[in-house]
C-alpha positions, 0 to 999 in steps of 0.5 A: 770876850775882852774885845766886847767887854773892854775894847769896844767900850774904850772905842765908844768912849773916845768919841766924847774925848776926841773933841777935847783934842782940837778944842783944847788946842783952839783955846790955847791958841786964842789964849796966847793971842790974848796974852800977846795983847797983854804982855807983848813979846813975853808971850814967846816965853809962855809959848816955849813953856807950853811947847816944852811941856808937851814935848816933855810929855811925849816919852810919858805918852809912849811909855804909857802906850807900851804899858797899856798894851801890856795890860790888855794882853794880861787882861786877856790871859786873866779873863781866859784863866778865870773863864776856864776855871769858872766854866770847869768849876765842877771838875776843879771841886771834884779833883780838889784843884781849886787852890792850884788854879786860884794860885795860877790866877793870882800869879797872872794878877800880880803881873797885871798889877805891876802894869796897872801901877805903872799906868797909874803912875804915868797918868799921875805924872801926866796930871802933875805936868799938865796941871802945872802948866798955868803955874809954869807959864805964869812964872816964865812969863813974869820972869820974861817981863822982868828981863825984857823990862815990860811993865806989869800993871793991874790991867795986863796982869789981871787980863793975863791971869784971867786968860790962864784961868779960862784955859786951866780946866781944858789943859787939866783934862788933857791927861784924860784925853791922852789916856783915852786916846791910848786906850782907844788906839790899843783897842782899835789895833786889837780889834783890827787884828782880829777882824783881818784874821783869816776866815775859813771858806766853804769850798763846795757844798750842796744842800743844807747841813744839820750838825750834832756836836759831841758835847751838847750845846744847850741855850738859855731858853725853853725846850720844845725827842725819846724825850717824852718821858723826860718832858713829862717829868719837867714842871712845865713840859717842853716850855720849861726854861733851862740854864745856860749850859743845860744845868737842869738836864742830865747829860743824856737829855742835853744830847737828845735835845740837840739831836732833836734840834738837828732833826727839826732842821730837815737838812740834806747833810747831817754831821753827827760828832759822836752824839751818843757818847753821853747815853748808855749803850741801850739808849744809844742803840735805840737812838741810832735805830730811830734817828739815823736809820729811820728819821734820816734814812733818806739823808746824807749822814757823816757820823763820828763815833767810837762805837764800832757796833754802828759801823755795818750800817754805813756805806763808807767807813773812814778810819782817822789816824792822829794828825801832826799838827808905856828981884826977890819977889819973883824968886819967892813966887817961883820957889813957892810955885815949884812946891806944887809939882812936888805935892802933885807927884806925892799925890800921884804916888798916893793914887797908885798905892790907893788904886793898887791896894784897893784893886788887889783887895777886891780881886782877892776877896772876889776870887776867894768867894767865887772859888768857895761858892757851892755848885748851886751858885754856878747852876743858877748864875750865867757865866756871862754875868760873872765874866761881865763883873770880872772884866769890865767892872774890875777894869774900872776899879783898876784904872779909873776909880782911884784916878777919879777919886783923887781928882774929886777930893783935890777939886773939892778941897780946892773949892772949899779953900777958895770959898774960905778966901772969898769969905775973907776977901770978898764976903758980900759974894757969900750972899750969892754963893751959899744959895748957889751951893745949895742948888748944886747939892740939890742937883747933885743929889737928884743926879746921884739917885738917877745915875746909880740906877742907870749904871745898875741897868747898864751893868745888867744889860751888859751882862746880857750881852756877855752871856749871849756872846759866851753862849754863842761862842760855845755853840759857834760850830752848831750855829754855823752848821744850821746857818743861824748866824744871822739870827744870833747876830740880830739878837746880839745887835738887839742886846748891844742896842739895849746896852748902848741905850742905857749907856747913852742915857747915863752919859746924857745924865752927866751932861745934863748935870754939867749943863746945869752946873755951868749956869750957877757957876757963871752967876758966881763968876759974874758976881765978883771980878776978883772971883773971876780972876784970882779965885775961880770958885765956879770952875773948881766947884764945877770940876769937883761936882763933875768928878764926884759924879764920875766917882759915884758912877765908878763905885757902882762897879764896886757895888756890883762886884761886892754882890759876888764877894759875899756868896755863901760858901761851901763847908770848910775845906779842912776841919782840924778837929776831924781830919781823917787818917792819911791812909783813909779810906783803906778798905773802901766800904761805903754805907748809904743810910736813908739818903734824901737829896734836893738841889734847891730848898723848895725843889722836889727830892731828886734822891729819896730814901736811898740805902745800901752797903758796898763792901771794899773792893766791890765793883758796882754799876748804877743803872737808870734812865737819864735824869734818874739821879745817877749823877746826883748820887755821885755828887752827894759822895763828893758833897757837891750837893749836901744831903737833905737827910741821911748820911754817907759813911765810908770806912766808918767816917761820916763824910759830912763831918770832915773837910771838903778838901780832905774828902775830895782829895782822897777820892778819884772820879772820871766826870761825865764830860771830859775836860781839857784845860788850856796848856800843854799835854803835860799840864793837862795830865799832871797840873800839880806837877806831882809826877816824874817824866818816866811815870808819865810816859809809863802810864801814857803807854798803858793808856795807848797814848804814847805814840799819839803824844810823840807825834805832837810837838813839845808843848802842843795843846791837846785837842779832841774829846776822844783823846780827852777821855783817855787823858781823863783815864790817865789822870785817874791812874795818877790820882789812884796812886794816892787815892783809894776810892774811885767813882766813875760817872759815865756808863758809856765809858 
């Protein structure tokens, strides 16, 4: 994901900064020729100073490259951890694991902040070094003229100073060029490594293939399957729009939609990866008979299943075993000049502190808000939209905002200081400057209004790219099986072009402003020879407004993140005045009284007037067709969705009166869709590290997983949804040692 959200944009931005590399060198060369014409052999001292400065920046550049590479790796880990947590938020809430996974993300973030602070510090040191070049060159050249007895009159001094002022801004931009070059190089290396990775090739294939995955993959689109009754219940029939992961549909409905999708393909070979796992036994038999035995009677079918009842109908049965798998005047002038780098270094440290503190505060508030958001937020918000903010917008705040804000404030103060000196030394120039300043403010205001909207549109279109990419990655196997790569690739190009168009217009708007700022600045420069040489107000004003606009654009990222920093939260995790006993529930008596549930405020009721009483120790089966509300009832027990009316009482305690963590941490559940997290088998079984090795192996033996795990290398990630289901059962065994209530949300298990 970070290849698209961060690396591709770093490479795209470098095309602008690339030309600054050779134009700065050319300007320095021409400036040295003019200096040689003015002060003769003293130019050698100026050249040596420039060369030594560049050489001195080399270790900084290499070190910054190292830290930038480290940041990209940490951003990958961070994005992977956040994606995993947000994609499986329902499971985290059911198990009351939100705090643990947030702590994992916070740990990765602390490591990332160390690298971010080092990169910002390196950028500050580079800025201090290159911003000091005009001063260093002036001091060294004047000392050389003094030692070589080269006369200094008004003519050559003003020529010399004017030349330094001309190249001052390009030289000050050089740290930006170095930073963008490093970012682009790191991104190119990462993308290049990804592109040359080995690819699987089809060895031998005859005919078309249709594929049905074990976990249903549903796109954000409309429905167009034994789904007749289900479609009749939808508000717009098969034109009803469904969510990113089919959030409006039950598990069985999702599975049958992808069965129908495969059937529409009319392929020669059908690969069915346990497609009946999400439906009950009766529906599975019906689907098998109608789908496999009738609709696919003349096709080649490869079915992976754990339902042995279907096996007699096949021509060949294959039993799969687990596999392995970075002079006093000169002295006074020099002493005063030496204080400038010191102040710049203090500014660099302030920039690091400002950037890291702001970034840490925003990130902490954002993650807390996301982890406390109700499930209705995740049901209605595409994952890609959230990831776009967490990746690209947060990266801008981490590495760009403090830097641009520092330069913006410094350039603005410099411009006002020069304006005050001009008012003292050349006051008639003010008759020209004030109208020019008014014109600049009008242009700036006009640009701000346009640029902010363009940045918002750019963020929206970028979210669409990320959402489509996340959706495509999730369904990559299905897309390849149906040979629909070109269609998804074409749609991706359309979305990328749309985003690139808004980004181009955003960049063009900034160039529009710069072009119009240069005209009034040129008027100021031509209005006063003094201003042109000693007091370059035009350059300072241009840079100040330029970076003010850059800062305003970066602040749009803060605005986009702020939208997710104040999401309405779930009920409190703990209510101190209403904490249940440590052994609650001790009996397991459940009483449901007139329960009404709806998912949205104005949506129809999903559960209406449910009332029942379940005695402790009873084993109750809840039966109903897919979409009838079985999962909703379980969700109400865990308060993933709050009842509209009615109440649920367990062992005499109304669950609506206690904290969510107290409620969920005393219950156990096997979710409908088995979920594995990135990490070792041990981490998947006991992420909170609450059990010893003997306890783990004992329960592995009971779940008949001991031999399978022994055949794997230590630390190997577990894969395969068949084993995922057993691991979920294993988890529940541990949970039930401290939780007395068990809810199983899957009739087929």
